[in-house]
N, C-alpha and C positions, 0 to 999 in steps of 0.2 A: 467647494463645497456640492454638493448632491441636488438632486432635484429635490427629496425630503426636505435633506437640512435646511434647505431655502425655505420650501413653504416657513416649515415650524419655526425657524427664525424671522418669517414676516410676522405672523400671529404673535408669538411674543414679544415683539416690539412695537406690534400694532401699526404697522406699515399700513397707512390707509389711503396714501397719495393715488395709488390706483383707482379709489372708489368714486374720487374728484374726476379725474379721467375720462371714466364711465360715464355719469350723469353727463358730463359737457359734452362725447358724442349723442348720446342720447336727446339730447337737447338739441343739438344742432339737426339732427336728424328729422326729428316732430317738428320742428319751426321751418316753415315751405320756404320761407324767405331768404333762410340761410345760404340757401344753393347748395347747403349738404344733404344730399338723400343715400339712402340705404345702399344705393349702389356704387357711392363713392367707395376708391381706393383708401385702406389706413394703414399706417405702418406701423407698427409697435418696436419702438425702440426700446433695447433694455427689455424685450419680452418675459425674461424670467420662463416661469414654467408657466406662461399662457392666462393667468388672471383676470385679465384683461377680455381677453377674447370669450373668455368661461362667462364673465358675468355678464357682457353684450350680448349674447346667445341666450343665455335663460333673461332679457329682457322683453323677445316677443317683439322684436320690432319686426317692420315690414318685408323685409327684404333678407338675405342671407348676405351677412357682409363679408366683403372682401378683405383679408386680414391678412398681411405680410407679417410676420415678429422676426426681429434680427436679434441676438445677443452676443456676446463673447463666449460664452459658454457651450461648447461643442454637446454637453450630457442637455444641456436646459434646450435648445434649438432641437434636440433628437424627442424631448416632452412635444414640443411645438409640431414636429413634422405628424406625431400621431396623433396629435389632438386633429376631431374635426372642424375645428374653431378656427382653423389657421390655412388661409388659400396656399400659403407656402412661407419657407421657415430657411432663414441663413447663418450662418455663422459669420458673424460682421464686428470686427477691433473699430469702436468708433475714437477720434481721433490719432489713429495712430496709422497713417497713409492708405485711409480706405480706399 
Protein backbone atom coordinates (compact mmCIF):
# COMPACT_ATOMS: atom_id res chain seq x y z
CA UNK A 1 0.00 0.00 0.00
CA UNK A 2 1.25 3.45 -0.84
CA UNK A 3 1.59 6.18 1.76
CA UNK A 4 -1.33 8.07 0.18
CA UNK A 5 -3.42 4.90 0.11
CA UNK A 6 -2.67 4.31 3.79
CA UNK A 7 -3.81 7.79 4.77
CA UNK A 8 -7.01 7.35 2.76
CA UNK A 9 -7.63 3.96 4.38
CA UNK A 10 -7.10 5.43 7.87
CA UNK A 11 -9.74 8.08 7.22
CA UNK A 12 -12.17 5.61 5.65
CA UNK A 13 -12.06 3.15 8.60
CA UNK A 14 -11.96 5.89 11.25
CA UNK A 15 -8.55 4.76 12.53
CA UNK A 16 -8.38 6.89 15.67
CA UNK A 17 -5.93 5.04 17.93
CA UNK A 18 -3.13 7.53 17.17
CA UNK A 19 -5.25 10.31 18.69
CA UNK A 20 -5.37 8.47 22.03
CA UNK A 21 -1.57 8.18 21.95
CA UNK A 22 -1.19 11.86 21.06
CA UNK A 23 -3.44 12.91 23.95
CA UNK A 24 -1.53 10.70 26.40
CA UNK A 25 1.89 11.98 25.31
CA UNK A 26 0.66 15.56 25.63
CA UNK A 27 -0.75 14.82 29.10
CA UNK A 28 2.51 13.23 30.27
CA UNK A 29 4.62 16.14 29.01
CA UNK A 30 2.38 18.72 30.67
CA UNK A 31 2.22 16.76 33.97
CA UNK A 32 5.47 17.76 35.66
CA UNK A 33 5.16 14.92 38.17
CA UNK A 34 5.22 12.28 35.40
CA UNK A 35 8.98 12.53 34.87
CA UNK A 36 8.39 12.94 31.13
CA UNK A 37 9.46 16.22 29.60
CA UNK A 38 9.55 17.79 26.17
CA UNK A 39 13.15 16.71 25.71
CA UNK A 40 12.30 13.04 26.29
CA UNK A 41 12.85 10.76 23.32
CA UNK A 42 9.81 9.13 21.74
CA UNK A 43 9.82 5.94 19.67
CA UNK A 44 6.84 5.79 17.31
CA UNK A 45 6.48 2.08 16.44
CA UNK A 46 4.49 1.42 13.30
CA UNK A 47 4.74 5.14 12.52
CA UNK A 48 3.08 4.83 9.13
CA UNK A 49 3.06 8.22 7.45
CA UNK A 50 3.83 10.14 10.63
CA UNK A 51 0.40 11.20 11.90
CA UNK A 52 1.53 11.12 15.53
CA UNK A 53 4.57 13.34 14.89
CA UNK A 54 2.52 15.76 12.82
CA UNK A 55 -0.26 16.11 15.38
CA UNK A 56 2.15 16.40 18.34
CA UNK A 57 3.97 19.21 16.50
CA UNK A 58 0.68 21.05 16.10
CA UNK A 59 0.01 20.82 19.86
CA UNK A 60 2.51 23.62 20.48
CA UNK A 61 4.35 21.79 23.23
CA UNK A 62 7.16 23.78 24.86
CA UNK A 63 10.10 21.92 23.30
CA UNK A 64 10.49 20.35 19.87
CA UNK A 65 10.02 16.62 20.42
CA UNK A 66 12.72 14.09 19.58
CA UNK A 67 10.77 11.40 17.75
CA UNK A 68 12.19 8.39 15.97
CA UNK A 69 9.71 6.64 13.71
CA UNK A 70 10.00 3.01 12.73
CA UNK A 71 7.91 1.14 10.20
CA UNK A 72 8.19 -2.04 8.12
CA UNK A 73 7.35 -0.19 4.90
CA UNK A 74 10.25 1.48 3.10
CA UNK A 75 7.84 3.89 1.39
CA UNK A 76 6.44 4.97 4.76
CA UNK A 77 9.96 5.40 6.14
CA UNK A 78 10.73 7.66 3.18
CA UNK A 79 7.74 9.84 4.13
CA UNK A 80 9.01 10.00 7.73
CA UNK A 81 12.51 10.93 6.56
CA UNK A 82 11.06 13.84 4.61
CA UNK A 83 9.00 15.01 7.58
CA UNK A 84 10.32 17.75 9.82
CA UNK A 85 8.52 16.15 12.77
CA UNK A 86 10.79 13.10 13.04
CA UNK A 87 14.39 13.26 14.19
CA UNK A 88 15.08 9.88 12.58
CA UNK A 89 13.29 7.12 10.70
CA UNK A 90 14.20 3.46 10.28
CA UNK A 91 12.79 0.50 8.40
CA UNK A 92 12.26 -2.19 11.05
CA UNK A 93 10.26 -5.40 11.10
CA UNK A 94 9.08 -5.96 14.67
CA UNK A 95 8.75 -9.61 15.62
CA UNK A 96 10.88 -10.87 12.77
CA UNK A 97 14.32 -11.14 14.29
CA UNK A 98 14.91 -7.46 14.90
